[in-house]
N, C-alpha and C positions, 0 to 999 in steps of 0.2 A: 046968774053970775058965773063966769068961766072958772073952771077948776084950776087951782094954782099948780105950778110946776112941782113944788114940794109935795103936794098931795098926790100927784100922779106917781112920783117916784116911790112914795111910801106904799101906795096900793100895789105897784108892780113888785116890790120887794116881798109883800105879804103873799102874793100869788106865786112867785117863783121859788120862795124858800123851801116848800115841801119837796119840790123836784130836785133842788140842789143839795139838800141835806137829807139822806135816807134815814129812816127810823133805825135806831141803834141796834135793835135785836133782829133786824132783817138783813140777809146777805146782800152785798152790793150786786147790782144787776149783771155785771160782767164777770162775777166770780162763780165759776162752774166747778162744783165738787162732786166727784163720782164716788159711790160706795166701793169699798174694797171687794173685789171679786173673790168668791170662795177658793178658786184655783190659786190665786195669789197667796192666800193665807195658808193653804195646804202646801204649796211649794216651799214657803219659808219654814214651816214646821218639819217637812220632810228633809229639807236641807240641814237644819240644826240636828235632827235625830241621826241622819246618815253621817254627818261630819263627826258627831260624838262617837258613833259606832266605829268609824274608821280610826279615830284617835286611840281607841282602846284595842285595836287589832295588833297582834304581835307579828308584824310583817317582816321583821329582820331575823327571826329565829330560824327561818328556813329559806332556802333559795327558791322554793316553789312560789309562784305568784298567787296572790289572793284575788278572788273574783267576787263580784257582786251580781246577783241575779235580779234583774229589773222586775220580773213578774212576781218573784217571791217577796220582794220588798213591798210591792203594791198590796199583796195579800196580807202581809204581816202588819202593815200600817193602816190597812183598811181604807185606802184611798185609790183613786183611779191611777192609771199609769202616766197620765199627763203631768201631774206635779212631780212624780218620781223622775221622769225624764228631764224636766226643767231643773230640778235640784242636782241631778247628775251633771247636767250641762254646766251649772255654776261651779261644781266641784272640779270639773275638767278644766275650766278656765283658770282655776286656782292651782292646778297642777297636782291634785290629789288622786285623780283617776284618769283613765284613758279608755274611750269606747273603741272596741275593735270589732269590725263587721263580722257577723256570723260566729263570734266567739264570746262576746259579752263585755262587761265593764271590769277592767283590771285596776286594782289599787296599785299606785306607782311607788316604787322604792327609789330612793335617792342614791346617787353615786357616792363613793367615799369622799371625794372633794366637796361635793355639795353638803354632805353631812357635817364635815369639819367646819365649813363656813357657817352652817346653821347653828352649830354648838357655840361657835365664837360669837355669833350675834346674840344668842341666848345669854352668854356670859356677860356681855355688855349691858343687856337689858335687866338681868336679874341683879347685877351688882348695883345698878341704880335703884332698883326696887329695895335692896337691902339698906341702902343709904336712906331712902324715904321711910323705911320701917323705923329706923332709929329716931327719926324726927316726928313721925305722926302716929305710929301704931300705939295701942294701949299696952300696958304691962300684961294684961290678961291675954291679949293676942300673941304676944311674944312667948309667954309661958306655954301657950298651946303648942308651940314648936318643940319645946323640950319634952312635953308629954308624949309626943310621937315616938320617942325612943326610950321611954322609961321602962318598957317591958323587956328590953334587951340587957342582959347581964351575963355573968359567968355560967349561970344555969340555963340561960336562954340566949345563946350566942347568935349574933346575926348570921354567921356563916352556916349555922345549923338550921336556920329558919329563913332561908333565902327569899322565899316568896313574901313572907311577912315583912322582911326588911326592905325588899324592893318596893312594896306598896308604901311603906313609911317614907322611903327615900323620895319617891315621886310626889307624894303629898307634901313633903317638906318644901320642895322647890316651887310647887304650885302655890302653897300658902304664902311664901315670901312675896310672890307677885301680888297675890290677892290683898294681903294686909298692908301693902305699900300705900294703898289708897288711890293709886293711879289707874283709872279705867283704861287709859290709852296703852299703858304697859301690858295690861291684860289682853287687849285686842291684838297688840303687836306680837305677843308670844303665842297666841292661840294657834296660828298656822304652823308654828315651829314645834308645837307640843308633840304631835304624833311621832315625828322622827327623833327628836331629842329624847322623848320618853322611851321609845322603843330601844334606842341604843343604850340608855341608862340601864334598862332592864336586862339587856343582853350582856353587858360588860361587867355588871356589878359583882358577879361571882368569879370573875377571872383574876388570876395573878394576885390574890389577896387584896384586891381593890376595895373590898367591903370593909376591911379594917381601917384603911385610910379614909374611906368615906365617912365612917362613924366619927373618927377623930375630927375631920374637917367640919362636920355638921355641929358637933358640940362646941367647937371653937367659934363658929359663926354665931351660934345661939348666945354664947357668952358675951361676944362683942355687941350683939343686939341688946341684950339685957342691960349692959353697962352704958348703952347709948353711945358707944364708941363708933361714930359715924364712919370715919376714914378706915378703921380696921375692918369693920363689918363689910364695907364695900370691897376692900382689897381681898379679904378672905373669900368672899362669895365669888368674885371674878376668877381668882386663882384656882378655886375648887373646880369650877366648870371648865376652865381652860385645860385643866388636867385631863378631863374627859376628851376634849378635842385632841390633845397630844396623843392620848392612848389610841384613839380611833385612827389618827394619822399614822401611827407606828404599827398598828396591828390590823389595819383595814383588810389586808389580804386574807387574814383568818376569818374576818367577819363577813366580808362581801363575796367571797369565792364559794 
């Protein structure tokens, strides 16, 4: 007796189904995944380490250029020179360093105009971070900002302990970005940090700016603690724009 059409269709479906529907725990035939190469991993690690080191360099305290030695980096990090060169190439694309033939790798300083614009950008980003802190940060996180300055009083004046206060100052601004809860703000300020940080450290001891800095910080913290969103945002922005105005007015003393 001839096989019915329905029977043939059911048989074909049973035969074709395995080919049409791969087993769930097996990769699709056309999905090619390669393992990460060790050099790629090393390049990323070297890039992060080197960028962190550059961010902590005091490149504006002297007119003398700062240099990076490729061979020395390779030895200190315990990696080949290939990932070091790749990391340096990435940093060069971002404008942090410049490779000069037969001379080495120079850490780049920004011009006065570039620095002013970077500080203005930081002011916009940090003021938004301050706004977000009032909305999302915990009381404990905000209290941590006040603790940064608890050690300074009449017997331990910021002006007499400039290095200590400078560290607290930088930590204060970085912490506002961090506790805002915005990962993107952190990433956007990351590349500005080296230059803004360097100028804050360089100018904090000039023209009694340290006294005004302390007053500004405590006022910002007070607004954050009271969850006064608009005031915290305004005070944060004006505080950093004050640095931009100072650099603009006194750049000839700083950059010459």
